[in-house]
C-alpha positions in Angstrom: 95.5 103.3 80.5 99.3 103.3 80.7 100.8 106.3 82.4 102.8 107.5 79.4 104.5 110.7 80.4 106.9 113.2 78.9 110.0 113.9 81.0 111.2 117.5 80.6 114.7 117.2 79.2 117.3 119.9 78.9 119.7 119.5 76.0 123.3 120.6 76.3 125.2 121.8 73.3 129.0 121.8 73.2 130.1 124.3 70.7 133.5 125.3 69.2 134.7 128.8 68.3 133.2 128.3 64.9 129.6 128.5 66.3 128.1 131.9 65.8 126.1 133.8 68.4 122.8 133.4 66.4 123.1 129.7 66.8 123.5 130.0 70.6 120.4 132.2 70.8 118.2 129.5 69.1 115.5 128.0 71.3 115.7 124.2 71.6 112.2 122.9 70.7 112.8 119.8 72.9 113.6 121.9 76.0 110.2 122.4 77.8 109.4 124.8 80.6 106.3 125.9 82.4 106.1 128.7 79.8 106.3 126.4 76.8 104.4 123.3 78.1 100.7 122.9 78.9 99.7 124.5 75.6 97.4 121.8 74.2 95.4 118.7 74.9 98.2 116.3 74.4 100.6 118.1 76.8 97.8 118.5 79.4 97.0 114.8 79.3 100.7 113.9 79.6 100.9 116.2 82.6 98.0 114.5 84.5 99.4 111.1 83.4 102.5 112.0 85.4 100.4 112.5 88.5 98.9 109.0 88.1 102.4 107.6 87.4 103.5 108.8 90.9 101.2 106.2 92.3 103.5 103.5 90.8 106.6 104.8 92.5 108.7 102.7 94.8 107.5 104.7 97.9 103.9 104.2 97.0 102.1 101.3 95.4 105.2 99.7 93.9 106.3 98.8 97.4 106.2 101.0 100.5 102.6 102.2 100.7 101.2 98.7 101.3 103.9 98.0 103.8 103.1 101.1 105.9 99.3 100.6 106.0 99.5 96.8 106.5 102.1 96.9 109.2 100.3 99.6 111.2 97.2 97.5 111.3 96.5 94.3 113.3 96.1 92.2 110.2 99.8 91.4 109.6 102.9 89.9 111.2 106.4 89.1 110.1 106.8 86.0 108.0 110.2 85.3 106.4 113.6 86.4 107.6 114.0 89.4 105.3 111.7 92.0 106.9 114.0 95.0 106.9 114.6 97.0 110.1 112.5 100.1 109.2 109.5 97.9 108.5 110.0 95.8 111.6 110.0 99.1 113.6 106.6 100.0 112.1 105.2 96.6 112.8 106.3 96.8 116.4 105.5 100.5 116.9 109.1 101.4 117.9 109.7 104.0 115.2 110.6 107.7 115.2 111.2 110.4 112.6 114.2 108.7 111.2 112.3 105.7 110.0 112.9 105.2 106.3 109.5 103.6 105.6 107.6 106.6 107.1 109.8 109.0 105.3 109.5 107.2 101.9 105.7 107.3 101.9 105.7 110.9 103.0 107.9 111.8 100.1 105.7 109.8 97.6 102.6 111.5 98.8 104.1 115.0 98.4 105.3 114.0 94.9 101.7 113.4 94.0 100.7 116.8 95.5 103.4 118.6 93.6 102.6 117.0 90.3 98.9 117.7 90.8 99.5 121.3 91.7 101.4 121.8 88.4 98.3 120.5 86.5 95.8 122.4 88.5 97.7 125.7 88.0 98.6 125.3 84.3 96.1 123.3 82.4 93.3 125.9 82.7 95.6 128.2 80.6 96.0 125.7 77.7 94.5 127.1 74.5 95.5 124.9 71.6 93.1 122.1 70.4 91.5 121.6 73.8 88.0 122.2 75.0 86.9 123.6 78.4 85.3 120.3 79.2 88.5 118.4 78.7 90.5 121.0 80.7 88.0 120.7 83.6 88.1 116.9 83.4 91.9 116.9 83.5 92.0 119.3 86.5 89.3 117.1 88.1 91.6 114.1 87.8 94.5 116.0 89.3 92.3 117.3 92.2 91.0 113.8 92.9 94.6 112.5 93.1 95.7 115.5 95.3 92.7 114.8 97.6 93.7 111.1 97.8 97.3 112.1 98.8 96.3 114.7 101.3 93.8 112.3 102.9 96.7 109.9 103.6 98.9 112.8 104.8 96.4 114.3 107.2 95.0 110.9 108.5 98.5 109.6 109.2 100.5 112.7 110.2 97.9 115.3 111.2 98.2 119.0 110.2 101.0 118.6 107.6 102.4 121.4 105.5 99.6 122.5 103.1 100.7 123.2 99.5 98.0 124.1 97.0 100.2 126.2 94.6 103.4 125.6 92.8 106.4 126.4 95.0 108.3 129.3 93.4 110.8 130.2 96.1 113.1 128.1 98.4 111.1 129.3 101.5 109.7 126.5 103.6 106.1 125.7 104.2 104.8 125.6 107.8 102.4 123.1 109.1 98.7 123.8 108.4 96.9 125.8 111.0 94.7 122.8 111.7 93.7 119.4 110.3 90.4 121.1 109.4 92.2 123.4 106.9 93.5 120.3 105.0 90.2 118.6 105.1 88.6 121.7 103.5 91.0 121.4 100.6 90.3 117.7 100.3 86.6 118.2 100.2 86.8 121.1 97.7 89.0 119.0 95.5 86.6 116.1 95.6 83.6 118.3 95.0 85.3 119.7 91.8 86.2 116.1 90.7 82.6 114.9 91.3 81.3 117.7 89.1 83.7 117.3 86.2 84.7 113.6 86.0 82.7 111.2 83.9 80.7 108.3 85.3 82.3 104.9 85.4 82.1 103.6 81.8 82.4 107.1 80.4 86.0 106.8 79.2 87.2 105.2 76.0 88.7 101.8 76.5 92.2 103.2 76.2 91.5 105.5 79.1 90.3 102.9 81.6 91.9 103.5 84.9 91.4 107.2 85.1 89.4 108.6 88.1 85.6 108.6 87.7 82.8 110.5 89.4 82.0 107.5 91.7 85.6 107.4 92.9 85.3 111.0 94.1 82.0 110.2 95.8 83.3 107.1 97.5 86.5 108.8 98.7 84.5 111.7 100.0 82.5 109.3 102.1 85.8 107.7 103.4 87.1 111.1 104.4 83.8 112.1 106.2 83.8 108.9 108.1 87.4 109.4 109.3 87.2 113.2 110.0 83.8 113.9 111.5 81.8 110.7 111.6 78.9 112.7 110.0 77.1 109.5 109.0 74.2 111.3 107.2 76.7 113.2 105.0 78.7 110.1 104.2 75.5 108.2 103.5 74.5 110.8 101.0 77.7 110.4 99.0 77.5 106.6 99.2 73.8 106.7 98.0 74.9 108.3 94.8 77.3 105.5 94.1 74.8 102.8 94.9 72.1 104.5 92.8 74.5 104.5 89.9 75.2 100.8 90.4 71.5 100.0 90.6 70.8 101.9 87.3 74.0 100.7 85.6 74.6 97.1 86.7 76.8 96.5 83.7 79.2 99.2 84.9 79.2 98.9 88.7 78.4 96.1 91.1 80.0 93.0 92.8 81.9 90.5 90.8 80.6 86.9 90.9 84.1 85.7 91.7 85.9 87.2 94.8 89.5 86.7 93.4 88.6 88.7 90.2 89.5 91.7 92.4 93.1 90.6 92.9 94.2 88.9 89.8 95.5 90.2 86.5 92.9 88.9 84.0 90.0 90.9 85.3 91.4 94.3 86.1 89.2 97.4 85.9 86.2 95.2 86.3 82.6 95.9 87.4 83.5 96.1 91.1 86.5 98.4 90.7 85.9 102.1 91.3 89.5 103.2 91.3 92.7 101.2 90.9 96.4 101.8 90.3 97.4 100.4 86.9 100.4 98.1 86.6 101.8 96.1 83.7 104.7 93.6 83.4 105.1 94.7 79.8 106.5 98.0 81.1 108.4 96.6 84.1 112.1 97.3 84.6 114.6 96.9 87.3 114.6 100.7 87.6 111.6 100.1 89.8 113.9 99.5 92.8 114.4 103.2 93.0 111.5 104.3 90.9 109.8 107.6 91.4 106.9 107.0 89.1 108.8 108.4 86.1 109.5 106.5 82.9 108.3 103.0 82.2 108.6 101.2 85.5 104.9 100.1 85.8 105.2 97.0 88.1 104.7 96.3 91.8 106.8 94.2 94.2 103.8 93.1 96.3 103.9 89.5 95.0 107.6 89.1 95.8 107.4 90.7 99.2 104.3 88.8 100.4 104.4 85.6 98.3 104.4 82.2 100.1 107.2 80.9 98.0 109.0 84.2 97.7 110.3 86.5 100.4 107.2 86.1 102.5 108.1 89.2 104.5 104.6 89.8 105.7 101.9 87.2 106.5 98.4 87.4 107.9 98.2 87.8 111.7 96.8 85.0 113.8 94.0 87.3 114.8 93.0 87.9 111.2 93.0 84.2 110.3 90.9 83.4 113.3 88.4 86.2 112.4 86.9 84.2 109.5 83.8 82.2 110.3 83.9 78.5 109.8 83.4 77.6 106.1 83.8 81.2 104.9 85.3 80.7 101.5 87.0 84.1 101.6 89.5 82.5 104.0 90.5 80.2 101.1 90.5 83.0 98.6 92.6 85.3 100.8 95.3 82.9 102.1 97.6 80.2 100.8 98.2 77.2 103.1 100.5 74.2 102.9 98.9 71.7 100.5 97.1 74.3 98.4 97.4 74.1 94.6 99.0 76.9 92.6 100.6 77.5 89.1 97.3 76.8 87.3 96.7 74.0 89.9 99.6 72.0 88.6 101.8 72.4 91.7 101.2 71.9 95.4 102.6 74.2 98.1 104.9 72.3 100.4 106.9 73.3 103.5 110.1 73.4 101.5 108.6 76.2 99.4 107.9 78.5 102.3 110.1 80.7 104.4 109.5 81.0 108.1 106.8 79.3 110.1 105.2 77.0 107.6 102.1 76.3 109.8 100.9 79.9 109.3 99.0 80.9 106.1 100.4 83.3 103.5 98.7 85.9 101.4 96.9 85.0 98.3 95.5 88.4 97.3 97.7 90.0 94.6 100.0 87.0 94.2 101.0 85.8 90.7 101.6 82.1 91.5 98.0 81.3 90.8 99.2 81.1 87.2 103.0 80.5 87.5 105.5 78.5 89.5 107.3 81.4 91.3 106.7 84.9 92.3 109.0 87.4 90.5 110.0 91.0 91.3 107.8 92.3 88.5 104.1 91.9 89.0 101.5 93.6 86.8 98.5 93.1 89.0 96.6 96.4 89.5 96.0 97.6 93.0 92.3 98.1 93.8 92.1 101.3 95.8 88.3 101.5 96.0 85.9 98.8 95.2 82.1 98.4 95.4 82.1 96.0 98.4 83.7 98.7 100.5 81.0 101.2 99.4 78.2 98.7 100.5 79.9 98.2 103.9 80.4 101.9 104.5 76.7 102.4 103.7 75.8 99.7 106.2 78.0 101.4 108.9 76.3 104.7 108.3 72.9 103.2 108.7 73.8 101.3 111.9 75.1 104.5 113.4 71.8 106.2 112.6 69.8 103.3 114.1 68.6 101.6 110.9 69.9 98.1 111.6 67.5 96.4 109.2 68.6 98.6 106.3 72.3 98.0 107.2 71.9 94.2 107.2 70.6 94.3 103.7 73.8 95.9 102.4 76.0 93.6 104.5 74.2 90.6 103.2 74.7 91.8 99.6 78.4 91.4 100.2 77.9 87.9 101.7 75.7 87.0 98.7 78.6 87.2 96.2 78.2 84.1 93.9 81.3 82.3 95.1 80.9 83.4 98.8 77.2 82.8 99.7 77.6 83.1 103.5 74.5 82.9 105.7 72.7 86.2 106.1 73.0 88.3 109.2 71.7 87.9 111.8 73.5 84.6 112.6 74.0 82.7 115.9 77.5 84.2 116.2 76.4 87.7 115.1 72.8 88.2 116.3 72.5 91.9 115.3 69.4 92.6 117.5 70.8 96.0 118.5 73.0 98.7 116.8 75.9 97.6 119.0 75.6 94.0 117.9 75.2 95.0 114.3 78.3 97.2 114.5 80.2 94.2 115.8 79.1 92.2 112.8 80.0 95.2 110.5 83.5 95.4 112.0 83.9 91.7 111.4 82.6 91.8 107.8 84.9 94.7 106.9 87.9 92.9 108.3 87.3 89.6 106.4 86.1 91.1 103.2 88.8 93.8 102.9 91.8 92.0 104.5 95.2 93.1 103.2 93.8 96.0 101.2 95.3 98.9 103.2 91.9 99.7 104.8 92.1 98.1 108.3 94.7 100.6 109.6 92.4 103.6 109.1 89.3 101.7 110.2 91.0 101.0 113.5 92.1 104.7 113.9 88.7 106.2 113.1 86.8 103.7 115.3 89.2 104.4 118.2 88.6 108.1 117.6 84.8 107.6 117.7 85.2 105.4 120.8 83.6 102.4 119.0 86.5 100.0 119.7 89.7 100.1 121.6 91.9 97.9 119.4 95.7 98.4 119.9 97.6 96.9 116.9 100.7 96.3 119.0 101.5 95.9 122.7 103.9 98.9 122.2 101.0 101.1 121.0 100.8 104.3 123.1 97.7 106.4 123.2 98.2 110.1 122.6 101.2 109.3 120.5 100.6 106.6 117.9 97.4 108.1 116.6 99.8 110.0 114.3 103.2 109.2 112.7 106.2 111.3 113.3 107.1 114.1 110.9 110.2 112.8 109.2 113.4 114.3 110.7 114.7 115.1 107.2 111.6 117.2 106.6 112.1 119.2 109.8 115.8 119.7 108.8 115.2 120.8 105.3 112.0 122.8 105.7 113.0 126.2 107.0 109.4 126.9 108.2 109.5 123.9 110.6 111.1 123.6 114.0 111.7 120.6 116.2 108.8 121.8 118.3 106.5 121.2 115.3 107.0 117.4 115.7 103.9 115.4 116.6 103.4 114.6 120.3 105.5 111.8 121.8 108.3 111.9 119.2 
């Protein structure tokens, strides 16, 4: 699915004295407003497509979103010489509310919220050539995307301003009374989405990429694990996804080939539950400042992280060392000097690579597997939720409820991938004879399976909150401060309902 959207345009008419008043009173049919749009199925679909398109914006998956999550985790370090100052501040935990990266992602997430609110408020009133089922599906898509955005906002910033309706006045919006109030909206949105979205495989081929029922269920489990650690409730949602996979193996399961999840030829595959759609065919240089509007449908991930590109971010030493000996996922996840690329016709040499050439570079989401150089415009889709994550979340829920044997079965499914085939747990290194030992193995398995997928940051945060681990991503990390990001100063300045005292602790 390409996020083709209609931009509201106002037409200006320069008239001379010969124009009559009747002409000036004519309504321009190309000038849309809330009163004249959202009338039919086509307009309603264009509106929800605009919400999806926000994911492609420069301050989300085009560029800044992966920087923020990766740099806040312990899986990355600086690589080349071009890591810009705001990103270096995040990597080293020396940021405040003026940080541009923090502000950019905040704005991108609220853009999603605003566009979703427009759909949620207006599509139910559409009456021309549209069924109630389609209206509910479209609203379900918007509510899924709003829930996704608010989960990032509340998990990163805490009790942020909560907007569930279209802003009609310039008055500001105060912080929510509590994080719980935001989570209630998230869970209600996901429950509606679960009810009204089709199962995976239920869309026409041209609509692949839209949110599905299993995405709502999996995201609900993620939210529960982060907010309350109610493992039984999270397990119930994950069980629905797994039951669907077991009964529809042609629609949902693990790919035989690990890298099919990070390359262009096998997008929206059997393992994918939700992914952000990109295409070089619609790439333009406007993406430098793109806001998810128009035809800029490319991501800069390849150029930013690529071994023979800018190489601004590379895997941390700790992540590289985490992989067990002979785990092929290390080869699939990282490029090293001497590796083949460009359809195996070229060899990566030290002269190709910026920075410390002894350290590996990222392979996930890189285009040089089939071409000589990374370019600004990459069309590789971002996998936001995939089935391996579901299996590992299920294993975690079972460990935390004392069912180690059941948990190991799900963990070993991930290790049984056709081109991975790692020894089953328990192993000599990970004995798994107690829930604590099994949890150590689970933490390891999530780190190596999901490396560089913007998951590790929130895993660390929720495990610290649950007192399972005490990992500090940086020596500058401060407890009771860095659990949350600072509210951007520009938001406090521009939002009349916020005061400096509303800033998060420590900033």
